[in-house]
Wavefront OBJ file of the C-alpha trace (Angstrom):
o trace
v -15.735 0.598 11.641
v -12.516 2.525 11.212
v -10.529 -0.535 12.478
v -12.461 -2.705 10.055
v -11.346 0.271 7.432
v -7.618 -0.473 8.690
v -7.731 -4.034 8.398
v -9.302 -3.947 5.121
v -6.604 -1.349 3.814
v -4.139 -3.631 5.362
v -5.123 -6.783 3.336
v -5.010 -4.311 -0.077
v -1.547 -3.175 0.530
v -0.356 -6.920 1.252
v -2.650 -8.172 -1.665
v -1.312 -5.780 -4.458
v 2.387 -6.080 -2.708
v 2.051 -10.024 -3.079
v 3.357 -10.294 0.537
v 6.386 -9.105 -0.301
v 8.470 -6.612 1.109
v 8.790 -3.736 -1.381
v 12.308 -2.836 -0.074
v 14.406 -5.793 -0.026
v 12.053 -8.633 -1.828
v 11.587 -10.838 1.360
v 8.407 -12.052 2.837
v 6.635 -9.135 3.983
v 3.753 -9.280 6.551
v 3.556 -5.517 7.620
v 1.615 -3.166 5.475
v 2.941 0.664 6.063
v 1.943 4.248 6.039
v 4.198 5.822 3.485
v 1.987 9.052 4.654
v 2.694 9.551 8.303
v 0.041 8.701 10.770
v 0.788 11.295 12.563
v -0.781 13.958 9.604
v -4.431 12.443 9.226
v -5.598 13.006 6.185
v -8.895 10.401 5.828
v -9.146 10.834 2.127
v -5.912 9.314 1.836
v -5.278 7.607 4.893
v -6.838 4.482 3.648
v -5.832 4.348 0.043
v -3.511 1.809 -0.745
v -1.807 3.740 -3.132
v -0.263 5.759 0.358
v 0.511 2.189 1.470
v 3.934 -0.630 1.149
v 4.349 -3.819 2.303
v 7.273 -4.227 4.567
v 9.003 -7.084 6.360
v 9.831 -6.151 9.673
v 13.364 -5.510 9.542
v 12.334 -2.493 7.367
v 9.222 -1.699 8.810
v 11.512 -1.416 12.269
v 13.765 1.391 10.118
v 10.772 3.117 8.018
v 9.180 4.004 11.635
v 12.363 6.285 12.430
v 13.549 7.298 8.668
v 10.596 8.036 6.295
v 12.990 9.481 4.018
v 15.374 6.380 3.634
v 11.978 4.361 2.862
v 11.036 7.061 -0.012
v 14.188 6.511 -1.236
v 13.975 2.809 -1.320
v 10.831 2.595 -2.696
v 10.729 5.378 -5.330
v 12.124 2.985 -8.211
v 9.568 0.347 -7.712
v 6.293 2.803 -7.787
v 4.413 3.863 -10.931
v 5.223 7.601 -12.143
v 1.502 8.272 -11.509
v 1.915 6.688 -7.687
v 5.099 8.444 -7.407
v 4.099 11.869 -8.028
v 0.377 11.247 -6.036
v 2.835 10.539 -3.083
v 5.245 13.323 -3.684
v 2.336 15.688 -3.994
v 1.205 15.236 -0.110
v 4.353 17.125 1.169
v 1.520 19.587 2.157
v -0.322 19.445 5.246
v -3.815 19.194 3.950
v -7.036 19.599 5.895
v -8.907 16.922 7.603
v -11.708 15.933 5.574
v -14.607 13.485 6.233
v -14.531 10.397 5.625
v -17.458 7.797 3.736
v -16.242 4.975 5.616
v -19.031 2.707 4.137
v -17.820 3.835 0.475
v -14.072 3.305 1.531
v -14.814 -0.247 3.071
v -16.955 -0.863 -0.415
v -13.637 -0.008 -2.482
v -11.024 -1.701 -0.273
v -13.491 -4.995 -0.397
v -13.441 -4.843 -4.370
v -9.517 -4.072 -4.398
v -8.602 -7.027 -2.176
v -10.962 -9.012 -4.394
v -9.230 -7.404 -7.790
v -5.657 -8.217 -6.210
v -6.536 -12.024 -4.669
v -7.783 -12.690 -8.626
v -4.640 -11.436 -9.947
v -2.695 -13.732 -7.425
v -4.707 -16.679 -8.344
v -4.494 -15.841 -12.456
v -0.553 -15.964 -11.593
v -0.705 -19.432 -10.267
v -2.263 -20.403 -13.305
v -0.231 -18.634 -15.640
v 2.791 -20.629 -17.224
v 4.898 -18.050 -18.431
v 6.881 -16.167 -15.718
v 7.385 -13.045 -17.444
v 3.759 -12.677 -18.268
v 2.788 -12.761 -14.793
v 1.149 -9.567 -13.165
v 3.629 -7.586 -11.019
v 2.106 -5.261 -8.767
v 3.254 -1.623 -9.225
l 1 2 3 4 5 6 7 8 9 10 11 12 13 14 15 16 17 18 19 20 21 22 23 24 25 26 27 28 29 30 31 32 33 34 35 36 37 38 39 40 41 42 43 44 45 46 47 48 49 50 51 52 53 54 55 56 57 58 59 60 61 62 63 64 65 66 67 68 69 70 71 72 73 74 75 76 77 78 79 80 81 82 83 84 85 86 87 88 89 90 91 92 93 94 95 96 97 98 99 100 101 102 103 104 105 106 107 108 109 110 111 112 113 114 115 116 117 118 119 120 121 122 123 124 125 126 127 128 129 130 131 132 133
C-alpha cells in the first residue's frame, strides 16, 4: 500500500503545483520530498506540504544541495507552509502511519486540485485564476 501512497502523494504535489517547476517555472514532472526521505517521519512523508514539483534539472540539483532548494522556493511558499517546513529541522520520531486514511486524504486532495485546474480553464480573466501556494 505504501507505493500507492507515494503515487497519490506525487499526483497531489504535481496537481497542486500545476505541473510547473517551482524553481524556474518550466514544465515540471518530478515531485520532490522537501523533507529528506533519509529522515523518515511517516506523518509528514506523504503530506503534500512537504513536497514540491521540479523540472529534471532542478530535481538533480536539489538532490545534492538541499539548502539551495529551500532558498529557491521559500519566496513561493505561504507563511503557514514555510513555518511548517522550517519547524521540522529537528529529528522526529517515526510514527505509525494510517495508510488507508492517508490514501483517502491524498485522493481527495488530488480531486480538489484537478477541479481547481478545470475551473482555471473556464476562467476568462487570468488575474482571477487559482494559483498554487
